[in-house]
C-alpha positions, 0 to 999 in steps of 0.5 A, a space after each residue: 557962494 550960496 551953495 558953499 554956505 549951504 554945504 557947510 551948514 549941512 555938514 555942520 548939522 550932520 556933524 552935530 547929529 552924528 555926535 548923538 548917542 544914536 545912529 550917525 547920519 551924513 548927507 553926501 549929496 542933495 538937490 532941490 527942485 522948486 516950482 510955483 507949486 512947491 519946493 522939493 528937497 532930495 537928500 542922500 544920507 549915509 548912516 550906520 544903521 537903518 532904524 525907522 524911528 531914528 530916521 524920523 527923529 533926524 529928519 524932524 530935526 533937519 526940517 526944523 533947523 535947516 535953511 534949505 527947507 525955507 521958502 518965501 511964502 508959507 503957502 508953498 508946499 515943502 517936501 523932503 525926500 531922503 534916501 538913507 543907506 549904509 555905506 559899503 553895503 551896496 552892490 553893482 546893479 544886478 543885470 536884470 535891473 540894469 536892463 530895465 533902467 537902460 530901456 526906461 531912460 534910453 541911456 546905457 551909461 546911467 547904470 555905470 553911475 549908480 549902485 544899489 543899496 539893498 538895505 536902505 530907507 526912503 523918507 517922505 515928509 512935509 514941512 510948513 503945511 498950510 493949516 487945514 490942508 490934509 497931508 499924509 504923515 511923514 513916512 519911512 519905507 524900508 527898501 533898496 535904493 539907488 545911490 550915486 557912485 562916488 564921484 557922481 552927483 545925483 542932479 547930474 545923473 538926473 539931467 543926463 537922464 532927462 536929456 535922453 528921454 
């Protein structure tokens, strides 16, 4: 029930954001990882263009309005890592990279579940920073990104990867 509510909330935010005059953004996959030291949120976001300033604006809005970034104690670090890519502008992973992934994760199937988005961006940012703690600014790096193929969830791929390490 909680995940259904969250998914509806994410879809609402994505819809409202897509109504703007700027780039459109659609969260297609996400997962969280929480420990006593912090909460990490990972998003996979489809967009129609990769523009650094607009990605920074969108993620700032997302962090301020989204419930997933909230935790019980403000002293806990919140980290948002988002992978942005343009749908249909991705390819199968080149064999050279596929070999490296298969060797690293000891799982030959991992490359069958991923695509390579050559024109992508990775956003890294923080939320609820405790006063006086030095953290880097939110950043967007233009790079290629691995994204789950349709029908696969990032968290399931990671679990399978971790089970085979």
